[in-house]
N, C-alpha and C positions, 0 to 999 in steps of 0.2 A: 852726411855721417856724426858731423863733433857736436850736435845735441842730442842725438836720438842713436838708440842703440837698440839690438834682440836683447830683452830682456833675459836674466839667468834666472828669474822665477819662473816653476812648470805650475806649480797647484794653482793657480786660479783658472788654465788653460783650457782644461776636459768643463767647466762651467759654462764660461764662455761659448766654448763649441757646443755645448749643446742651447747654449741661447737660442746661438744665432742656426739651428737646424730648426728650433721649436718656430721662429724669425719668418724660415723661407716657407715653413708648412703651412703656416698663419697666412703670409702674401700669398700663399697658392689657395687657400682656404677664399682666402677675399676677390680671391680671379673668376674664380665657380661662382657665379651671382646667385642664381637659379638654383632651386633645390634639388632640380631633375638632372643637371648639368652633376650635382655636388654626389648625387646617391650612382649615377652612372658614370661617372670615373673610381669613385670606391668599388662599386662593383667589378670593375676594370681590372682595378690596384687587385683582389683576389679578397678583397672585405666578404664575409658571409651576406646576406640580404638583410637580418636582423638587422646588426651593426648598422651596414649604413644607412637602414632608411634611419633607423634612430640617431646618426650621428648629423644622417642629412636634414633632418625636420628638427633638428636641435635651435633650439632661439636664444641658447649659449652668444656668446659674442665669441667671435674667431680666434683669437689668445686660447679662451678659453680651450676652445675645440682643438685646439692644433696638439695638444697634450692627448686626447682621450685614445684609445686602443684602439681604435677604426683606424685616424688617419696616423697614427705610429706602424701598423700592420701594414697603410694603404704605400707611404710615403718611408720606404727604408731609410738606414743611411745610407743603402749601398745605389738603392735610386737619385737621394742625392744626389751623388756624386758622380752619378750618370749624367745628369744635367746640370753638373759643371761646379758644382758646390766643391769648395774645396777644403779641406781641414786646419783650421790654425794651431791644433794640436801635431797635427801630423807635420806641416812646416814649420813648425819649431825644433819637433828632431831633427827632422834631416840639416836642418841650418847649425844644429849644435851637437849635433855627434853625426858628422858628412863622413861616410861609408869610404 
């Protein structure tokens, strides 16, 4: 604890938090290798059929597709929290302002 301490600077935390969520969405997208798997998982998560097919068949890279409307509708922040993703912003708030 001598050299490292919790930062008192809040401003970059929401941006870091959103970057981490996008990176996790990208990792899920890469994990779903086949088009059929991607489209099926998007449909299971409540995305419309047209959006799921367009996104699942896209030739864009996984980093770009992690920010599309379909992946953000499917993998919401609540869903990511259920999967075990911890919010850096929420941790910072709980440490800085204990109840």
